[in-house]
C-alpha positions in Angstrom: -21.1 15.6 14.4 -20.2 15.2 18.2 -16.4 15.2 18.5 -15.2 13.5 21.8 -11.8 14.1 23.0 -9.1 11.5 22.3 -8.2 8.9 24.7 -4.6 8.1 25.7 -4.1 5.4 23.6 -1.4 4.2 20.9 -3.8 2.5 18.5 -6.8 3.8 16.8 -9.4 0.6 15.7 -12.8 1.4 13.6 -15.4 -1.1 13.3 -18.0 -1.6 10.8 -21.6 -2.0 12.4 -24.2 -4.2 10.6 -22.7 -8.0 10.4 -19.3 -7.0 11.8 -20.6 -6.6 15.7 -24.2 -7.9 15.2 -26.3 -9.9 12.5 -28.1 -7.6 10.1 -30.8 -9.8 9.4 -31.9 -9.1 12.8 -32.4 -5.6 12.3 -34.6 -6.8 9.6 -36.8 -9.2 11.4 -37.2 -6.4 14.4 -38.2 -4.0 11.6 -40.4 -6.3 10.5 -41.7 -7.1 13.9 -42.2 -3.3 14.7 -44.9 -3.0 11.4 -46.7 -6.3 12.4 -47.5 -4.6 15.5 -48.9 -1.7 14.1 -50.7 -3.2 11.5 -52.7 -5.0 14.0 -53.7 -2.0 15.7 -54.5 -0.3 12.6 -56.2 -2.8 10.2 -56.2 -6.4 12.6 -54.4 -7.7 10.3 -51.8 -10.6 11.2 -48.7 -12.2 9.5 -46.8 -9.3 8.0 -43.2 -10.0 9.4 -43.4 -13.8 8.6 -44.2 -12.9 5.0 -41.6 -9.9 4.8 -39.2 -12.1 6.3 -39.9 -14.8 3.0 -39.4 -12.0 0.6 -36.6 -10.9 2.2 -34.8 -14.5 2.2 -36.1 -14.4 -1.6 -33.6 -11.6 -2.3 -36.1 -8.9 -2.4 -35.5 -5.9 -1.1 -37.3 -3.1 -3.3 -41.0 -3.9 -3.3 -41.3 -5.8 0.5 -43.8 -3.6 1.8 -46.2 -3.2 -1.5 -45.8 -6.9 -2.3 -46.8 -7.8 1.5 -49.4 -5.7 1.4 -51.0 -7.1 -1.8 -50.8 -10.5 -0.1 -52.5 -9.5 3.1 -54.8 -7.2 1.3 -54.0 -4.1 2.9 -53.9 -0.4 1.4 -51.2 -0.1 -1.2 -51.6 3.6 -1.3 -48.5 5.8 -0.9 -49.5 6.4 2.6 -49.5 3.1 3.8 -46.6 2.3 2.0 -44.9 5.3 3.5 -45.7 4.6 7.1 -44.5 1.3 6.8 -40.9 2.3 5.7 -41.0 5.2 8.4 -41.8 2.9 11.0 -38.9 0.8 9.9 -36.3 3.0 10.0 -37.6 4.7 12.9 -38.6 2.0 15.2 -36.2 1.0 18.5 -34.1 -2.1 17.5 -34.3 -5.2 19.5 -31.0 -6.5 18.4 -28.0 -8.0 20.3 -24.1 -8.0 19.5 -23.0 -11.2 18.3 -21.5 -13.2 21.5 -17.9 -12.5 21.2 -18.7 -8.3 20.6 -18.3 -7.1 24.1 -15.6 -9.1 25.6 -13.3 -8.2 22.7 -14.2 -4.4 23.5 -13.7 -4.7 26.8 -10.4 -5.9 26.1 -9.9 -3.6 23.5 -11.0 -0.5 25.2 -8.2 -0.6 27.5 -5.3 -0.8 24.8 -7.0 1.2 21.6 -9.4 3.9 20.7 -12.7 2.2 20.0 -14.3 4.0 17.0 -17.2 2.7 14.7 -17.2 3.7 11.2 -20.4 3.3 9.2 -22.7 4.2 6.5 -26.3 4.6 6.3 -29.0 7.1 7.9 -27.4 8.5 10.8 -30.3 8.4 13.2 -31.2 4.9 12.7 -27.5 3.6 13.3 -27.0 5.5 16.1 -30.4 3.6 17.5 -28.3 0.7 16.4 -25.6 1.5 18.5 -27.8 2.5 21.5 -29.7 -1.1 21.3 -26.4 -3.0 21.2 -25.5 -1.4 24.7 -21.5 -0.9 23.1 -21.9 3.2 24.0 -19.2 2.9 26.7 -16.8 0.7 25.1 -16.8 3.2 22.0 -14.8 6.4 21.8 -16.1 7.9 18.7 -18.5 7.3 16.1 -18.2 8.5 12.8 -21.5 8.1 10.3 -20.4 8.9 7.0 -23.6 10.4 5.7 -22.8 13.0 8.0 -20.4 14.3 5.6 -22.5 14.0 2.7 -23.5 10.9 1.0 -20.9 11.2 -1.8 -18.6 10.4 1.1 -20.0 7.2 2.0 -17.6 4.5 1.7 -15.5 3.7 -0.3 -14.9 7.0 0.4 -11.8 7.8 2.3 -13.1 10.5 4.5 -14.6 8.9 7.5 -11.3 7.0 7.7 -9.6 10.2 7.2 -11.4 12.0 9.8 -10.9 9.4 12.5 -7.1 9.3 11.9 -6.5 13.0 11.8 -8.7 13.0 15.2 -6.0 10.1 17.0 -3.1 11.9 15.2 -1.4 8.4 14.9 0.7 7.2 11.8 -1.4 4.6 9.5 0.5 1.5 11.2 -1.2 2.3 14.6 -4.8 2.2 12.6 -6.7 -1.0 12.3 -10.5 -1.2 10.3 -12.6 -4.2 10.6 -15.3 -4.7 8.4 -17.4 -7.2 6.6 -17.9 -6.1 2.9 -15.0 -6.6 0.5 -16.8 -4.3 -2.2 -16.2 -1.1 -0.2 -14.6 -1.5 3.5 -11.0 -2.3 2.6 -10.0 0.1 -0.5 -9.6 3.0 1.6 -7.8 2.2 4.3 -5.4 0.0 2.5 -4.3 3.3 0.5 -4.1 5.1 3.6 -1.5 2.6 5.1 -3.9 1.0 7.7 -3.9 -2.5 8.8 -7.2 -4.5 8.0 -9.5 -7.3 8.7 -12.0 -8.6 7.3 -15.4 -9.9 9.9 -16.2 -13.0 7.9 -19.5 -13.7 9.5 -20.6 -17.5 8.6 -24.4 -16.0 8.2 -23.1 -12.4 6.9 -24.7 -10.5 3.9 -21.1 -10.5 2.4 -19.5 -13.7 3.6 -19.6 -15.2 0.0 -18.3 -12.0 -1.9 -14.8 -13.0 -2.9 -12.3 -9.6 -2.8 -10.8 -7.7 -5.7 -7.2 -8.9 -6.8 -6.2 -5.3 -6.6 -7.1 -5.3 -2.6 -4.3 -8.3 -2.2 -5.1 -10.7 0.7 -7.2 -9.4 3.4 -6.9 -11.5 6.5 -10.3 -12.8 8.2 -11.8 -13.9 11.2 -15.2 -15.7 11.9 -15.3 -14.3 15.4 -13.5 -11.8 17.7 -12.8 -14.5 20.4 -8.7 -14.4 19.6 -8.8 -10.3 19.6 -5.6 -10.7 21.9 -3.8 -12.1 19.1 -4.5 -8.8 16.7 -1.5 -7.1 15.6 -1.9 -4.3 19.0 -1.7 -6.5 21.5 1.8 -8.0 19.9 5.5 -6.6 21.4 6.4 -3.6 19.3 9.4 -4.7 17.4 6.9 -7.4 16.0 4.4 -5.0 14.8 4.3 -3.7 11.2 5.8 -0.1 10.6 7.2 0.2 14.4 
């Protein structure tokens, strides 16, 4: 894990990645398209992406490749299915950030240490970040699985690592995520500010916040980032 020098900033802002900075569905579609191109070359088979997307929209997650291979009359042996899985997880993603993300990060970059804290396979998540072209706005990236799978969110280790690195008090830390089931428990316990990115098409948009978390403020996009707490007058900020 590479640790970058901490920037000279008063605030730490950590973002989740999927469905926070970009629509996760676009990565899924990108992966299906990559598999379709490979199947065209190998088997002259067309239509994988459309079929796979239909299964995905129906809620299928575990057996999509198997089901589509069966529908298309393709081999369903372990070697073929493993090939699809490896290609899905190793392809170069064709994804874009939400339209409001780059302007928000450009503004925020000058006021806070901008970081990303994400679960998922580190190499895959780093490819997503590179594809989104947000690298030059991000001061540090922490992938929880680099600590070990037992440290994925809601475990506090990733949050604690970022706060330790920046050396700022908890009331000058903000976490922005989309999943109420895992994103906010740890930062709330640590005393951070939290903000829910409740994108209308996000996979967790309909999930309600657990009562023990209390009220979690949310936004539909980042167009009003200048109104967030780190841009307000010091006397108006919690804990200052």
